[in-house]
N, C-alpha and C positions, 0 to 999 in steps of 0.2 A: 486391518490395523497398520499394515505397512504404508498404505496410501495416506492414512491419517497422519503418520509421522513424517512422511515425505513433504507434506505441505509446509509445516513450520521450517523444515530444513531449506526448502527453496526460498521461503520468505526471508530467512536470515542471509542467504547467499545474495539475493537481489538487493536487500537493504545495504549490505556491505559494499557491493559493487557500485551502487548508486551514490552513496555518501562518501566513499573514499576519495574520489577525484577532487571534490570541491566542498570540504567540510565547512569552511567559513560561510559559503553561500547558504548552506542549509541551516546554520546557526542564525543567520540573518532572517531567513524565511520563517524559522520557528518564532523569532521575535515578532514578526509581522502577524502571526496567527493570533496573537493576543487582541488585535484590533478587529478581527473578523468575528461576526456574530456566530454563536454556537450552532444555531439552526442552519446557517449556510454551510458550515463545516460538515454537519451531519448529512445534509442533502448531497454534498459533493462526494462524501465517502460512500453513501448508498448508491450514487450514480456510478461509481467506480466498481463497487461490489457486484452490481447487477450484471454488467457485461462480463465480468470475470467469472461469475458463476455460470453464465451461458456458455462461455468458451470451454470451461471444464466439462460441462454437460455434453457439448458437441464432441470434444476429444475423447471422453471416456464412454460415451454411448449411453 
């Protein structure tokens, strides 16, 4: 259960650290997302989730 709660905590920390230095840039990027096809966004997110899961598996055994 502790690991399960650690994941969202790390996610929030990383989100905050990534967006804090350049919030205007990320607002502009969010605006551009409206022009990207939904399928392309889904594929990119899955492409990021796959290696992320593999890294967790390697680190946690």
